[in-house]
C-alpha positions as CSV (number, residue, x, y, z in Angstrom):
1,M,-4.3,8.7,20.8
2,S,-1.7,6.0,21.1
3,T,0.6,4.7,18.5
4,A,-1.0,1.2,18.9
5,E,-4.4,2.8,18.4
6,V,-3.3,4.5,15.1
7,F,-1.6,1.2,14.0
8,S,-5.0,-0.6,14.5
9,I,-6.9,2.1,12.8
10,S,-4.3,2.1,9.7
11,N,-4.9,-1.5,9.2
12,L,-8.5,-1.2,9.6
13,M,-8.8,1.4,6.9
14,V,-6.9,-0.5,4.2
15,M,-8.4,-4.0,4.9
16,P,-12.0,-3.0,3.5
17,M,-10.0,-1.2,0.4
18,W,-8.3,-4.2,-0.2
19,L,-11.5,-6.2,0.0
20,L,-13.3,-4.0,-2.3
21,M,-10.6,-4.0,-4.8
22,I,-10.4,-7.9,-4.8
23,V,-14.2,-8.7,-4.9
24,L,-16.0,-5.9,-6.3
25,P,-13.2,-4.0,-8.3
26,K,-15.7,-2.5,-10.8
27,W,-18.2,-1.2,-8.3
28,K,-18.9,2.2,-8.3
29,V,-17.8,3.0,-4.6
30,T,-14.7,1.1,-5.2
31,R,-13.9,2.9,-8.5
32,F,-14.5,6.3,-6.5
33,L,-12.1,5.4,-3.8
34,I,-9.7,4.2,-6.4
35,D,-10.2,7.4,-8.6
36,F,-9.9,9.9,-5.7
37,K,-7.1,7.8,-3.8
38,I,-9.2,8.1,-0.4
39,I,-7.5,5.9,1.7
40,P,-3.8,6.8,0.6
41,L,-4.6,10.1,1.1
42,L,-5.8,9.6,4.8
43,L,-2.6,7.2,5.2
44,S,-0.6,10.1,3.8
45,I,-1.8,12.4,6.7
46,I,-0.9,9.8,9.3
47,Y,2.5,9.2,7.7
48,G,3.4,12.8,7.8
49,I,2.1,13.2,11.6
50,Y,4.3,10.3,12.6
51,I,7.3,11.0,10.3
52,I,7.6,14.4,11.2
53,S,7.3,13.5,15.2
54,S,10.0,11.0,14.7
55,M,12.2,13.5,12.9
56,L,11.9,15.8,15.8
57,S,12.1,13.5,18.6
58,G,14.5,11.0,17.5
59,P,18.1,10.8,16.2
60,P,19.1,12.3,12.5
61,M,17.8,10.0,10.1
62,D,20.7,8.1,8.4
63,F,19.6,5.5,5.6
64,G,23.3,5.1,4.7
65,S,23.6,1.8,6.4
66,L,21.7,-1.5,7.6
67,A,22.7,-0.7,11.2
68,S,21.5,2.9,10.8
69,V,18.2,2.0,9.5
70,M,17.8,-0.7,12.2
71,E,18.4,1.8,14.8
72,L,15.7,4.3,13.5
73,F,13.2,1.4,13.9
74,T,13.9,1.1,17.5
75,F,11.7,4.2,17.6
76,E,8.0,3.7,18.0
77,N,7.0,6.5,16.0
78,A,9.6,5.7,13.3
79,V,8.1,2.3,13.2
80,L,4.4,3.2,12.9
81,A,5.5,5.7,10.0
82,G,7.2,3.1,8.3
83,W,4.3,0.4,8.6
84,V,2.1,3.3,7.4
85,H,4.4,3.9,4.5
86,Y,4.0,0.4,3.6
87,L,0.2,0.3,3.9
88,A,-0.1,3.3,1.6
89,F,2.3,2.4,-1.0
90,D,1.2,-1.3,-1.5
91,L,-2.4,0.1,-1.8
92,L,-1.3,2.4,-4.3
93,V,0.3,-0.4,-6.2
94,G,-2.8,-2.2,-6.1
95,M,-4.9,0.4,-7.3
96,W,-2.5,1.1,-10.2
97,M,-2.7,-2.6,-11.2
98,L,-6.8,-2.3,-11.3
99,D,-6.5,1.0,-13.2
100,E,-4.0,-0.8,-15.7
101,N,-6.6,-3.7,-16.0
102,R,-9.4,-1.2,-17.1
103,T,-7.5,-1.4,-20.3
104,L,-5.8,-4.7,-20.5
105,K,-9.1,-6.5,-19.3
106,I,-7.3,-9.4,-17.5
107,N,-9.9,-11.9,-16.0
108,Q,-10.5,-10.8,-12.4
109,L,-9.6,-14.5,-11.3
110,I,-6.3,-14.1,-12.7
111,M,-6.1,-10.5,-10.9
112,V,-7.2,-11.6,-7.5
113,P,-3.5,-13.5,-6.7
114,C,-1.7,-10.6,-8.2
115,L,-3.7,-8.2,-5.8
116,L,-3.6,-10.6,-3.0
117,G,0.2,-10.7,-3.6
118,A,0.5,-6.9,-3.5
119,F,-1.5,-6.8,-0.3
120,M,0.5,-9.5,1.4
121,F,3.9,-9.3,-0.1
122,G,4.1,-5.9,-1.9
123,P,6.7,-6.1,-4.7
124,L,5.9,-9.8,-5.2
125,G,2.4,-9.2,-6.2
126,F,3.5,-6.2,-8.5
127,L,6.0,-8.6,-10.0
128,L,3.3,-11.1,-10.6
129,F,1.1,-8.6,-12.0
130,M,3.8,-7.4,-14.5
131,I,4.5,-11.0,-15.7
132,V,0.5,-11.5,-16.1
133,R,0.8,-8.1,-17.9
134,G,3.8,-9.0,-20.4
135,V,2.0,-12.1,-21.3
136,K,-1.5,-10.2,-21.7
137,I,0.4,-7.6,-24.1
138,Q,2.3,-10.4,-26.1
139,T,-0.9,-12.3,-26.8
140,A,-3.0,-9.3,-27.8
């Protein structure tokens, strides 16, 4: 399977999960997928395959400078591993936010921008959620 195909499959794996988390966060199927971290586990396997492949076929990984990191991302397997890393961790953050919201009980209409933010912009969605969470805790 080509890296382009794995890239597409990885993207297709997260899209339905994000949709379920945004539209049907309390549905038993959504909760099952969140509770057992099914999609992040599958992405972790893909990540493992491509990061190991990149380590075996590319130069030694050097994260000591921006130039070194940019050099790493000239190798297809490393770029795919990096992308899958983002997909998995952004999804885990979204799942954590929904887990936190089981206790907080923030209205789903307020959660939607937080989840969309985590999906599209990772840390900004997390930041928005933490602000909303802080306000909710302060007013409770």
